[in-house]
DSSP file (Angstrom, degrees, kcal/mol; ACC not computed):
  #  RESIDUE AA STRUCTURE BP1 BP2  ACC     N-H-->O    O-->H-N    N-H-->O    O-->H-N    TCO  KAPPA ALPHA  PHI   PSI    X-CA   Y-CA   Z-CA
    1    1 A M              0   0    0      0, 0.0     2,-0.6     0, 0.0    33,-0.2   0.000 360.0 360.0 360.0 129.9    0.0    0.0    0.0
    2    2 A L  E     -a   34   0A   0     31,-4.2    33,-2.3     2,-0.0     2,-0.9  -0.816 360.0-143.3 -94.7 122.0    1.4    3.4   -1.0
    3    3 A N  E >   -a   35   0A   0     -2,-0.6     3,-2.1    31,-0.2     7,-0.3  -0.775  10.5-155.5 -81.4 109.2    0.9    6.2    1.4
    4    4 A V  T 3  S+     0   0    0     31,-0.9    40,-2.5    -2,-0.9    41,-2.0   0.566  89.3  62.2 -68.5  -6.3    0.3    9.1   -1.1
    5    5 A F  T 3  S+     0   0    0     38,-0.3     2,-0.6    39,-0.2    -1,-0.3   0.563  92.7  75.9 -88.6  -9.8    1.5   11.6    1.5
    6    6 A S    <>  -     0   0    0     -3,-2.1     4,-1.7     1,-0.2    -3,-0.1  -0.882  47.5-178.2-117.7 109.1    5.0   10.1    1.6
    7    7 A R  H  > S+     0   0    0     -2,-0.6     4,-2.6     1,-0.2     5,-0.2   0.857  91.3  60.1 -63.4 -35.8    7.6   10.6   -1.0
    8    8 A E  H  > S+     0   0    0      1,-0.2     4,-1.2     2,-0.2    -1,-0.2   0.899 103.4  49.4 -60.6 -42.9    9.9    8.3    1.0
    9    9 A T  H  4 S+     0   0    0      2,-0.2     4,-0.5     1,-0.2     3,-0.4   0.931 112.0  48.4 -61.8 -46.3    7.4    5.5    0.7
   10   10 A F  H >< S+     0   0    0     -4,-1.7     3,-1.3    -7,-0.3     4,-0.4   0.911 109.0  52.8 -62.0 -43.3    7.1    6.0   -3.1
   11   11 A N  H 3< S+     0   0    0     -4,-2.6     3,-0.4     1,-0.3     4,-0.3   0.758 106.0  55.1 -65.3 -24.2   10.9    6.1   -3.5
   12   12 A A  T 3X S+     0   0    0     -4,-1.2     4,-2.2    -3,-0.4    -1,-0.3   0.552  83.0  89.8 -84.6  -8.2   11.3    2.8   -1.6
   13   13 A L  H <> S+     0   0    0     -3,-1.3     4,-3.0    -4,-0.5     5,-0.2   0.863  80.3  57.1 -59.6 -39.0    8.9    1.0   -4.0
   14   14 A T  H  > S+     0   0    0     -3,-0.4     4,-2.1    -4,-0.4    -1,-0.2   0.928 111.0  42.6 -60.6 -45.6   11.6   -0.1   -6.5
   15   15 A N  H  > S+     0   0    0     -4,-0.3     4,-2.4    -3,-0.2    -1,-0.2   0.915 114.8  50.1 -66.4 -42.7   13.5   -1.9   -3.7
   16   16 A W  H  X S+     0   0    0     -4,-2.2     4,-2.6     1,-0.2    -2,-0.2   0.914 111.0  49.4 -61.1 -43.3   10.4   -3.4   -2.2
   17   17 A L  H  X S+     0   0    0     -4,-3.0     4,-2.4     2,-0.2     5,-0.2   0.898 109.9  50.9 -64.7 -41.8    9.2   -4.7   -5.6
   18   18 A S  H  X S+     0   0    0     -4,-2.1     4,-2.0    -5,-0.2    -1,-0.2   0.923 112.2  47.2 -60.8 -45.1   12.6   -6.3   -6.4
   19   19 A D  H  X S+     0   0    0     -4,-2.4     4,-2.0     2,-0.2    -2,-0.2   0.925 111.5  50.6 -62.6 -45.3   12.6   -8.1   -3.0
   20   20 A A  H  X S+     0   0    0     -4,-2.6     4,-1.6     1,-0.2    -2,-0.2   0.914 113.1  45.3 -60.9 -43.8    9.0   -9.3   -3.5
   21   21 A R  H  < S+     0   0    0     -4,-2.4    -1,-0.2     1,-0.2    -2,-0.2   0.834 113.1  50.6 -70.7 -31.9    9.8  -10.7   -7.0
   22   22 A A  H  < S+     0   0    0     -4,-2.0    -1,-0.2    -5,-0.2    -2,-0.2   0.831 119.1  36.1 -72.7 -31.8   13.0  -12.3   -5.8
   23   23 A L  H  < S+     0   0    0     -4,-2.0    -2,-0.2    -5,-0.2    -1,-0.2   0.630 109.9  66.8 -98.5 -16.0   11.4  -14.0   -2.8
   24   24 A A  S  < S-     0   0    0     -4,-1.6     4,-0.0    -5,-0.2    -4,-0.0  -0.376  95.8 -69.6-102.0 177.9    8.0  -14.9   -4.2
   25   25 A S    >   -     0   0    0      1,-0.1     3,-1.7    -2,-0.1    -1,-0.2  -0.329  43.8-118.9 -60.8 146.3    6.6  -17.3   -6.9
   26   26 A P  T 3  S+     0   0    0      0, 0.0    -1,-0.1     0, 0.0    -2,-0.0   0.733 114.3  58.3 -60.7 -20.1    7.4  -16.2  -10.4
   27   27 A N  T 3  S+     0   0    0      2,-0.1    -2,-0.1     0, 0.0     0, 0.0   0.160  77.6 143.7 -95.7  18.2    3.7  -16.0  -11.0
   28   28 A I    <   -     0   0    0     -3,-1.7     2,-0.5    -7,-0.1    -4,-0.0  -0.283  40.5-148.5 -61.4 140.2    3.1  -13.4   -8.3
   29   29 A S        -     0   0    0     30,-0.0     2,-0.4     2,-0.0    30,-0.1  -0.956  15.7-165.8-108.0 128.0    0.5  -10.7   -9.0
   30   30 A I        -     0   0    0     -2,-0.5    30,-2.5    28,-0.3     2,-0.5  -0.948   5.5-162.7-120.7 134.5    1.3   -7.4   -7.3
   31   31 A T  E     - b   0  60A   0     -2,-0.4     2,-0.7    28,-0.2    30,-0.2  -0.964  11.3-146.5-117.7 128.7   -1.1   -4.6   -6.8
   32   32 A L  E     - b   0  61A   0     28,-2.9    30,-2.6    -2,-0.5     2,-0.5  -0.850  20.9-167.7 -91.4 117.8   -0.1   -1.0   -6.0
   33   33 A V  E     - b   0  62A   0     -2,-0.7   -31,-4.2    28,-0.2     2,-0.5  -0.937   8.8-157.7-113.7 121.1   -2.7    0.5   -3.8
   34   34 A G  E     -ab   2  63A   0     28,-2.2    30,-3.1    -2,-0.5     3,-0.3  -0.849  18.3-165.0 -94.8 126.7   -2.7    4.3   -3.1
   35   35 A N  E     +a    3   0A   0    -33,-2.3   -31,-0.9    -2,-0.5    30,-0.1  -0.638  58.4  36.7-111.0 169.9   -4.6    5.2    0.1
   36   36 A K    >   +     0   0    0     -2,-0.2     3,-1.9   -33,-0.1    29,-0.2   0.806  62.0 156.3  63.0  34.1   -6.0    8.4    1.6
   37   37 A R  G >   +     0   0    0     27,-2.3     3,-0.6    -3,-0.3    28,-0.2   0.747  61.8  70.2 -59.5 -26.3   -7.0    9.7   -1.8
   38   38 A D  G 3  S+     0   0    0     27,-1.3    -1,-0.3     1,-0.3     3,-0.2   0.594  89.9  62.5 -71.8  -9.6   -9.6   11.9   -0.2
   39   39 A L  G X   +     0   0    0     -3,-1.9     3,-1.6    26,-0.2     4,-0.3  -0.329  62.2 151.0-109.8  49.2   -6.9   14.1    1.3
   40   40 A D  G X   +     0   0    0     -3,-0.6     3,-1.4     1,-0.3    -1,-0.2   0.764  59.6  69.7 -51.9 -33.8   -5.4   15.3   -2.1
   41   41 A V  G 3  S+     0   0    0      1,-0.3    -1,-0.3    -3,-0.2    -2,-0.1   0.829 103.6  41.9 -58.8 -34.4   -4.2   18.6   -0.7
   42   42 A E  G <  S+     0   0    0     -3,-1.6    -1,-0.3     2,-0.0    -2,-0.2   0.415  86.2 125.3 -95.0   1.2   -1.5   17.0    1.4
   43   43 A R    <   -     0   0    0     -3,-1.4   -38,-0.3    -4,-0.3     3,-0.1  -0.300  37.3-173.6 -70.2 145.1   -0.3   14.4   -1.1
   44   44 A E  S    S+     0   0    0    -40,-2.5     2,-0.5     1,-0.1   -39,-0.2   0.544  74.2  60.8-106.0 -16.4    3.4   14.2   -2.1
   45   45 A V  S    S-     0   0    0    -41,-2.0    -1,-0.1     4,-0.0     2,-0.1  -0.961  80.5-137.6-117.6 123.9    3.0   11.5   -4.8
   46   46 A T     >  -     0   0    0     -2,-0.5     4,-2.1     1,-0.1     5,-0.2  -0.388  19.1-119.6 -79.3 157.9    0.7   12.3   -7.8
   47   47 A F  H  > S+     0   0    0      1,-0.2     4,-2.8     2,-0.2     5,-0.2   0.895 115.8  55.1 -58.8 -40.8   -1.7    9.9   -9.3
   48   48 A L  H  > S+     0   0    0      2,-0.2     4,-2.6     1,-0.2    -1,-0.2   0.909 106.9  49.4 -60.9 -43.8    0.2   10.1  -12.5
   49   49 A E  H  > S+     0   0    0      2,-0.2     4,-2.4     1,-0.2    -1,-0.2   0.940 114.3  44.4 -60.5 -48.0    3.5    9.1  -10.9
   50   50 A A  H  X S+     0   0    0     -4,-2.1     4,-2.3     2,-0.2    -2,-0.2   0.909 114.7  48.6 -65.6 -42.7    1.9    6.1   -9.1
   51   51 A S  H  X S+     0   0    0     -4,-2.8     4,-2.6     2,-0.2    -1,-0.2   0.908 111.5  49.9 -63.2 -42.1    0.1    5.0  -12.2
   52   52 A R  H  X S+     0   0    0     -4,-2.6     4,-2.9    -5,-0.2    -2,-0.2   0.913 109.9  50.7 -63.4 -43.2    3.2    5.3  -14.4
   53   53 A F  H  X S+     0   0    0     -4,-2.4     4,-1.3     2,-0.2    -2,-0.2   0.933 111.8  47.7 -60.2 -46.1    5.2    3.3  -11.8
   54   54 A A  H  <>S+     0   0    0     -4,-2.3     5,-2.7     1,-0.2     3,-0.3   0.924 113.8  47.4 -61.0 -45.1    2.6    0.5  -11.8
   55   55 A Q  H ><5S+     0   0    0     -4,-2.6     3,-1.3     1,-0.2    -2,-0.2   0.922 110.9  50.3 -63.2 -45.6    2.4    0.5  -15.6
   56   56 A E  H 3<5S+     0   0    0     -4,-2.9    -1,-0.2     1,-0.3    -2,-0.2   0.729 115.7  44.1 -66.4 -21.2    6.2    0.4  -16.1
   57   57 A N  T 3<5S-     0   0    0     -4,-1.3    -1,-0.3    -3,-0.3    -2,-0.2   0.216 111.5-114.5-111.5  14.2    6.4   -2.5  -13.6
   58   58 A G  T < 5 +     0   0    0     -3,-1.3   -28,-0.3     1,-0.2     2,-0.2   0.838  66.9 144.7  61.1  36.3    3.5   -4.6  -14.9
   59   59 A M      < -     0   0    0     -5,-2.7    18,-1.2    -6,-0.2   -28,-0.2  -0.669  53.8-115.9-104.2 157.6    1.5   -4.2  -11.7
   60   60 A Y  E     -bC  31  76A   0    -30,-2.5   -28,-2.9    -2,-0.2     2,-0.4  -0.553  35.0-155.3 -75.0 155.9   -2.2   -3.8  -11.0
   61   61 A S  E     +bC  32  75A   0     14,-2.2    14,-2.4   -30,-0.2     2,-0.3  -0.996  15.7 175.6-137.3 148.0   -3.1   -0.5   -9.5
   62   62 A A  E     -bC  33  74A   0    -30,-2.6   -28,-2.2    -2,-0.4     2,-0.4  -0.956  16.6-145.9-144.5 160.5   -5.9    0.7   -7.3
   63   63 A L  E     -bC  34  73A   0     10,-1.3     9,-2.4    -2,-0.3    10,-0.7  -0.996  11.0-164.7-135.3 128.9   -6.9    3.8   -5.5
   64   64 A L  E     - C   0  71A   0    -30,-3.1   -27,-2.3    -2,-0.4   -26,-0.2  -0.894  16.9-160.5-113.4 142.0   -8.7    4.1   -2.2
   65   65 A F  S    S-     0   0    0      5,-0.5   -27,-1.3     1,-0.4     2,-0.3   0.878  80.1 -23.7 -81.5 -43.6  -10.4    7.2   -0.7
   66   66 A S  S >  S-     0   0    0      4,-0.2     3,-1.2   -30,-0.1    -1,-0.4  -0.958  72.3 -90.6-157.8 171.7  -10.3    5.7    2.8
   67   67 A Y  T 3  S+     0   0    0     -2,-0.3    -1,-0.1     1,-0.3    -2,-0.0   0.852 122.8  47.6 -57.0 -37.3  -10.0    2.4    4.6
   68   68 A S  T 3  S+     0   0    0      2,-0.0    -1,-0.3    -3,-0.0     2,-0.2   0.564  98.6  84.0 -86.4  -8.3  -13.8    2.0    4.7
   69   69 A E  S <  S-     0   0    0     -3,-1.2     3,-0.1     1,-0.1     2,-0.1  -0.520  80.6-103.6 -96.4 163.9  -14.6    2.9    1.1
   70   70 A L        -     0   0    0     -2,-0.2    -5,-0.5     1,-0.1    -4,-0.2  -0.324  47.5 -84.1 -75.8 161.2  -14.5    0.7   -2.0
   71   71 A L  E     -C   64   0A   0      1,-0.2    -7,-0.2    -7,-0.1    -1,-0.1  -0.475  35.9-163.3 -62.8 134.3  -11.8    0.8   -4.6
   72   72 A V  E    S+     0   0A   0     -9,-2.4     2,-0.3     1,-0.3    -1,-0.2   0.651  72.7  18.4 -97.3 -16.9  -12.6    3.6   -7.0
   73   73 A E  E     +C   63   0A   0    -10,-0.7   -10,-1.3     2,-0.0     2,-0.4  -0.976  58.2 178.4-153.0 139.0  -10.2    2.5   -9.7
   74   74 A F  E     +C   62   0A   0     -2,-0.3     2,-0.3   -12,-0.2   -12,-0.2  -0.947  13.1 173.2-144.3 120.5   -8.5   -0.8  -10.5
   75   75 A R  E     -C   61   0A   0    -14,-2.4   -14,-2.2    -2,-0.4     2,-0.5  -0.934  24.9-146.9-129.8 149.3   -6.3   -1.3  -13.6
   76   76 A R  E      C   60   0A   0     -2,-0.3   -16,-0.2   -16,-0.2   -21,-0.1  -0.980 360.0 360.0-112.5 121.9   -4.1   -4.0  -15.0
   77   77 A F              0   0    0    -18,-1.2   -19,-0.2    -2,-0.5   -17,-0.1   0.395 360.0 360.0-102.5 360.0   -1.1   -2.6  -16.9
């Protein structure tokens, strides 16, 4: 899950993804989930950046407004 308020979290995704792929089954499906979408004013990571990262890395992507709400977007790149 990507905290859209944290540039540090986003910057760590490449290492996390490498570790996950190295340690998991070759057929692993990974979804990048951006949370706290309803607080756009404070975000440090744009939707475009996160979507581009997911697309470039063959990941699913989803976007949440809050923990209690449904996914508002789900894509397979």
